[in-house]
N, C-alpha and C positions, 0 to 999 in steps of 0.2 A: 377110215375117218375122212369125211369131206374136208376139202382144203380150208374153207372158212372156219370150220370147227377147230382145225389144227392151229390156225392163226390165233384164234381166241384163246386156245389152250396155252400156246407159247407165251402170249401176252400175260396171261394169268400167272404162269410160272415165273416170268421175268419180274413181275410186280412183287411176287412173294419173296423172291431172292433178294430184291433190293430193300424190302421192308424187314428183313430178318437180321438179327444181331450176329448170328453164326449159322453155319450149315454143317450137318454131319451126314456123310454119304455112306450107305450100307448096301450089302448084298443079302437079300432075304431068301436065297435059294433054299428050298426044303421046308420053309415055314408054312403052316396051314393058315387058312383064313381066320380061324378063331385065335391063333397065336398072334397074328398080325394085329387083329382087333384089340387084343389085350395089351400089346406093346403100344399101340396108338393111344389107348386110354391112359396108360401109366405116364406116357410122355406129355399128354395133354394136360395133366394136372400141374405140370411145371411151366406151362405156357409154350409148349413145343408141339408143332403139328407134324405128325409122321405120315408121309404120303408115298404111295407106290407111284413111280413115274415111268414113262417110256423114254428110253435113252435118246432116241432121235429128237423128240420134243425138248427134252432137258438140255441137250447139246445146243440147240438153237437159243434156248432161254439163257444159258450161261454166257453165250456169245453176245446176246443182246444186252446182258447186264454187265458186260466187260470183264467176265471171269472165265475167259477161254481156257485157262490152265486147268480148270476142273474137268475138262473133257476126258482126260486120261483116266479118271475115276469112274467114268460111266461105261462100265463093262459088266455084262451079266445082268440078272434081274436086280434092278436098283430101286431103292426106297430112300427118300431124303427126309431128314429131320430138320424142319425149318424152326430155328430157335428164336423165340421172342423174349424169353426170360433169361435165366441164369444158364450160360453155356456149360458150366462145370456140372451143374445138376443134370442137364440133359445128357452130357457125356457119361455120367455115372449111370443113368438109367439105361442107356444103350449097352454099356459094358456089362451091367448086371443081367440084362436080357440075353446078351451073347453067352454068358455063363450058363444061363438057364436053357437057352436054345443054341447049341453049338453050331447050327447051320447059319446063324446070323453072323455076318462078318462086318466089322467096322473098317471101312476102306480109307477114310480120311475126312477132310472137311475144309472149312474156310472160316476165319475169324480175324477181326481187326486188320483187314486188308492183306492177310497172309494166308497162303495155302497150308493146310495141315496134312501131314502124312498119317498113316495108320498109327504109327508109334506116337506121334504128336497128339493125336486125338485120345489115345489111351492114357498118355501122360496128363492130359487135361482132366480126365476123369479121376486121376489120383490126387488132384489138388483139393483144397478145402472149398466148400461151397461159399457163396457170397455171404450168406447169413452168418456162418462161422467166422469168416474173415472180418465182417463188420463188427461182430461181437468182440473179437480180439482187439480190433482197432479201438473200439470204445473203451475196452478195459485198459489199454495202453494210455489212451488220452486221460482217463480218469486217474490213473496212477501218476502220470506226469503232472496233472493239475494238483493232486495231493502233495506231491513233492514241492511244487512251486509255492503252494500255500504254506507248507511247513517252513520253507526257506524264507518266505516273506515274514512270517511270524517271528522267526529267529532273528532276522535283521532288525525288525522293529523293537524287539526286546533288547537287543544289544545297543541300539541307538538310545533308548530310554535310559539304560544303565550308564552310558557315557554322559548323557545329559545331566543325570543326577550327580555323577562324579564331578562334572564341570561346575555345577552349582555350589558344591561343597568347597571347591578350591577358590572360587572367586568371592571376595568380600561383598556382603550384601549392602545395598544402598539404604539410607534411612527411609522409613515409611513417610508418606506425606504428612501425617499428623505430627510425628516427631519433628519433622523439618519445620513445620509451622510454629511449634512451641519454641524450638531453638531460635528461630528468627525473632519471635516476640521478646524472648529473654535478652537477646543481643541489643535490640532497639530500645528497651525500657530505660537503661541508664542514660543513654544519650538524650532521651526526652526529658528526664529529670534535670540533667545538667543544663540543657538549653532553657528550661523553665526557670532555673535558679538565677541564671545570668541576667535576664531582664530585671528580676526583682532586686538583685544587688545593685544594678545600675540605678534603679528607681530610688533605693535607699540613699545612695550616694548623692543623687540629685536633690532629694528632700533635705538632707543634712546641710547641703550648701545653701539651699534656699532659706532655711531657718536661721542659719548663721547670718545671712545677709539682713534678715529682718531684725535680728537682735542688734546688729551693729548700726542699723539705720535708725532705730528708736532714739538713742541718746542724741544723735545728730539733729533730729527734728526738734528736740527740747532745747537745744543750746541756743538757738536764735531767740526764743521766747525769754529766756533768762537775761540775755543781753539787752533786750529792749526794756525790760523792767528796771534793770540797773541804771540804764541811761536816764529813764524818767525820774528815778529817785534822786540821782545826782542833780538833775535840772531843777527839781523842786527845792532842794536844799540850797542851791545857789540863789534862788529867788528870795528865800527867807533871809539870807545873810544880807542882801541888799536892803 
């Protein structure tokens, strides 16, 4: 392979390593072309690209990507699963293919900044897929929300019961209409008494005035009688003379 072509190939592998969520390294010794093609197709359905690589180029690529620890896995005929989707589903597919094709060996991998041994990669395949885990998480969240809703409803019901009990114990205040009637009834006698007092005073003043008038009338007549008597006495005196 020309040098320039090798450089381009290493750059391509490096970019693919950096863009993958996980790597699964296998040895495909003994697999036929048709079997590799079938494995590539089954992995591709889950967003994983299965690719046969040259160890020399792959070693340079892992070093350029900062994953030099993966060099120890690059022995024998190597093929790499570049995982873009669910790594659990990809590991399951590789393990299932290894059961079908015993010559396919899962050597290890890399995920979440950590190197995976062969046992680690097989344990990854034993985990539940992302879809199953998300479904369980959703079920747990739904259950917790139902519990929270039931707890809230119970607390609300208890609060309302306590409120009703409190209302029964506390004496009720008079309604606004009753209070107005009671106020009017209380103020009515006071109004009547206050209206009678001026009337009584007027009667007393009137009586005093009439008494004064009656007493003044004879007094006015008295001077008239006195004048007439004096005149009569004067005329009789003249007659005697």
